[in-house]
C-alpha positions in Angstrom: -43.4 73.4 -136.9 -46.4 74.1 -139.4 -47.4 71.6 -141.8 -49.4 72.0 -144.7 -50.3 71.7 -148.7 -47.9 73.7 -151.1 -49.6 75.2 -153.9 -46.5 76.6 -155.1 -45.2 75.3 -158.4 -41.3 73.9 -158.1 -40.9 74.5 -161.7 -40.9 78.6 -160.5 -39.0 78.6 -157.3 -35.7 80.4 -158.0 -33.4 77.9 -156.3 -35.0 74.8 -159.1 -32.1 75.4 -161.1 -29.6 74.7 -159.0 -31.5 72.3 -156.8 -31.3 68.4 -157.3 -34.7 68.4 -158.9 -33.4 71.0 -161.5 -33.4 68.2 -164.2 -37.3 66.4 -163.8 -38.8 65.5 -166.8 -42.6 67.8 -166.5 -44.7 64.5 -165.4 -42.0 64.4 -162.4 -42.8 67.9 -161.4 -46.4 67.4 -161.3 -46.0 64.4 -159.3 -43.6 66.8 -156.9 -45.9 69.2 -156.9 -48.9 67.1 -155.6 -47.2 65.2 -153.0 -44.9 68.0 -151.9 -45.5 69.8 -148.2 -44.2 72.7 -146.7 -42.6 73.5 -143.9 -42.5 76.3 -141.6 -40.3 76.8 -138.7 -39.5 79.9 -136.4 -35.7 80.2 -135.4 -34.9 77.7 -132.9 -37.4 75.4 -134.1 -35.8 71.1 -134.7 -36.2 70.1 -138.2 -35.5 66.6 -137.0 -33.7 65.2 -134.5 -31.0 62.7 -133.9 -32.0 59.0 -134.2 -34.7 59.4 -135.5 -36.2 57.5 -138.3 -36.3 59.3 -141.5 -39.8 60.1 -143.5 -38.7 61.9 -146.4 -35.9 65.2 -148.0 -36.3 68.7 -147.2 -35.1 70.8 -149.6 -34.6 74.7 -148.2 -36.7 77.4 -149.9 -35.5 80.0 -147.3 -33.6 80.8 -144.1 -31.1 78.8 -142.5 -30.6 75.3 -141.0 -27.5 73.9 -138.6 -27.2 70.1 -138.9 -25.5 69.4 -135.9 -24.5 66.0 -133.9 -24.4 65.5 -130.3 -22.3 63.4 -128.4 -22.7 61.4 -125.4 -22.5 64.1 -123.1 -24.7 66.1 -124.9 -22.5 68.3 -126.1 -23.6 69.7 -129.7 -20.7 70.1 -132.6 -22.7 71.7 -136.0 -21.1 70.1 -138.5 -23.1 71.6 -141.9 -24.4 74.6 -142.4 -27.7 74.9 -145.3 -29.2 77.6 -146.8 -31.7 78.3 -149.9 -31.8 75.1 -152.6 -29.9 73.0 -150.2 -31.3 69.7 -149.2 -30.8 68.1 -145.6 -31.7 64.8 -144.7 -31.0 63.2 -147.6 -28.0 60.1 -146.0 -29.7 58.9 -143.7 -32.5 58.1 -146.7 -30.2 56.8 -148.8 -29.0 54.7 -146.9 -32.2 53.7 -144.6 -31.1 54.7 -141.3 -32.2 56.7 -138.6 -30.1 60.4 -139.0 -26.8 60.5 -137.7 -27.3 64.3 -136.7 -30.4 66.3 -135.8 -31.3 69.7 -137.9 -32.8 72.6 -136.3 -33.7 76.3 -138.4 -31.1 79.6 -137.5 -33.7 81.9 -138.3 -37.3 82.0 -139.6 -37.3 79.6 -142.4 -39.1 77.9 -145.1 -39.1 74.1 -146.4 -40.4 71.7 -149.1 -40.7 67.9 -147.7 -40.3 65.6 -150.5 -41.7 61.8 -148.8 -39.1 59.0 -149.1 -41.1 56.8 -151.6 -41.1 59.3 -154.2 -37.2 60.5 -153.5 -36.6 56.6 -154.1 -38.5 56.5 -156.9 -37.4 59.7 -158.7 -33.4 58.6 -157.4 -34.2 54.8 -159.3 -35.7 56.2 -162.3 -33.9 59.4 -163.3 -30.0 59.1 -163.8 -29.7 62.9 -163.2 -30.7 63.1 -159.7 -29.0 59.9 -158.5 -25.7 61.5 -159.7 -26.5 64.6 -157.9 -27.6 62.9 -154.6 -24.3 60.9 -155.5 -22.1 64.4 -156.4 -23.9 65.7 -152.6 -22.6 62.0 -150.3 -19.0 62.9 -152.3 -19.4 66.6 -151.2 -20.0 65.6 -147.5 -17.3 63.2 -147.6 -14.8 65.7 -148.4 -15.7 68.0 -146.2 -15.6 65.7 -143.4 -12.4 64.7 -144.0 -10.8 68.4 -144.0 -12.6 69.1 -141.3 -10.8 66.0 -139.3 -7.9 67.3 -140.9 -8.0 70.9 -139.6 -9.4 69.9 -136.6 -5.8 67.5 -135.8 -3.6 69.6 -137.4 -4.7 72.9 -137.6 -4.2 75.8 -134.7 -7.7 77.2 -133.3 -7.2 80.9 -134.6 -6.9 79.7 -137.7 -9.8 77.6 -137.6 -11.6 81.0 -136.5 -10.0 82.8 -139.5 -11.3 80.6 -141.8 -14.6 79.1 -140.4 -15.7 83.2 -140.6 -14.3 83.2 -144.2 -16.6 79.9 -144.7 -19.3 82.0 -143.5 -19.2 84.4 -145.8 -19.1 82.6 -148.8 -21.8 80.7 -147.9 -24.1 83.3 -146.9 -23.3 86.3 -148.2 -23.0 89.8 -146.4 -25.8 92.2 -145.2 -26.6 95.6 -147.3 -23.3 97.1 -146.0 -20.7 94.9 -147.7 -18.9 93.8 -144.1 -21.5 92.0 -142.4 -22.0 88.1 -142.0 -25.5 87.1 -143.3 -25.8 84.9 -140.3 -26.5 84.8 -136.5 -24.9 82.1 -134.9 -24.8 82.5 -131.1 -21.0 82.7 -129.2 -21.6 78.9 -128.2 -22.5 78.1 -132.3 -19.9 79.4 -133.7 -17.7 77.9 -131.3 -19.1 74.7 -131.9 -19.0 75.3 -135.4 -15.3 75.5 -135.1 -14.5 73.1 -132.6 -14.1 74.5 -129.6 -14.4 75.4 -126.2 -17.0 78.8 -126.5 -14.2 80.3 -124.2 -11.5 79.9 -126.6 -13.5 80.9 -129.5 -14.7 84.5 -127.6 -11.4 85.6 -126.3 -10.2 84.7 -130.1 -12.6 86.7 -131.6 -11.8 89.8 -129.3 -7.9 89.2 -130.6 -9.1 89.5 -134.2 -10.7 92.8 -132.8 -8.1 94.1 -131.8 -6.3 93.7 -134.3 -8.2 95.1 -136.5 -9.8 92.3 -138.4 -13.2 92.3 -137.2 -15.8 94.1 -135.6 -18.7 93.1 -133.4 -22.0 93.9 -132.9 -23.6 91.9 -130.3 -23.6 88.4 -132.2 -23.0 90.3 -136.0 -19.6 89.8 -136.8 -18.3 92.4 -139.5 -15.0 91.3 -141.5 -12.9 94.8 -142.2 -9.8 93.3 -142.7 -10.4 89.7 -145.3 -6.9 90.0 -146.7 -5.6 89.9 -143.2 -8.1 87.2 -142.2 -7.0 85.3 -144.6 -3.2 85.6 -144.1 -4.4 84.1 -140.3 -6.7 81.2 -141.9 -3.3 80.1 -144.0 -5.5 79.9 -146.5 -3.1 81.6 -149.1 -0.4 78.7 -148.8 
C-alpha cells in the first residue's frame, strides 16, 4: 500500500457530484483538500482487516474494492463491492467499533483517505452529509436483508444469474458491449454468490452450453441477457 499527500482538489474530481461530499461548503472543501491523503493499492492488496480499528473513511477515486467477511473457519464471504465514488469503512467509523469486514483491491485502485476526526466533524456540522451517510446505511441494511432472503429461498442457479446481472449493473461492460468490466476469480465469484466454488463452476458451464454466456479464462461475456434475466426470475 502506498500512501501520500493528495494535491488534487476534490471539487475537480469527476466523482464529486455523486459522492457523500458533494454538498460541502468551499471552506469544508478546503479543509478536506488539506487533510486527505491518497492511497494506492495493487490488485490483491488489503485496504483494512476485519476486527481492526478504523481511523478514517476511504473514498474510491478509481478502481474496484471487495468488502468481505471471514468466518471462524477462515472462509471468505464477499458482502459488498465498491467502485468509483463509493465509500468504504463508514459503518465501523459511525458506530465506533472495529471493522466487521475486511477490504481489498480487485484491481489497481486509488482511494482518498479522510481522517476520522474530520469525518465526524463534517457529519456533526453538515446535514447533507449526515443524510447521505444515513442513506448508505439504510441501503446496506436493505441489501443485506435481500441477500439473506435470497440465500434462504433462491436456488443457486438463480443466484448466479442474478449476481452476474448485478455485476454488469455495477461495473458495466468492456468496449465489446458484452464482457463484464470486472475480473473475479471463480472462488471470489462463488463467495459473492454464497455457494461452493465447484457449484459455481458447474453452473457457469451450464450457462455457457445454454448460450447465455461465453467464458474466456476469468472473463465472462453475457451474450443472452434476456434469458439470463429469466433464469434469475427477475421478471417475476
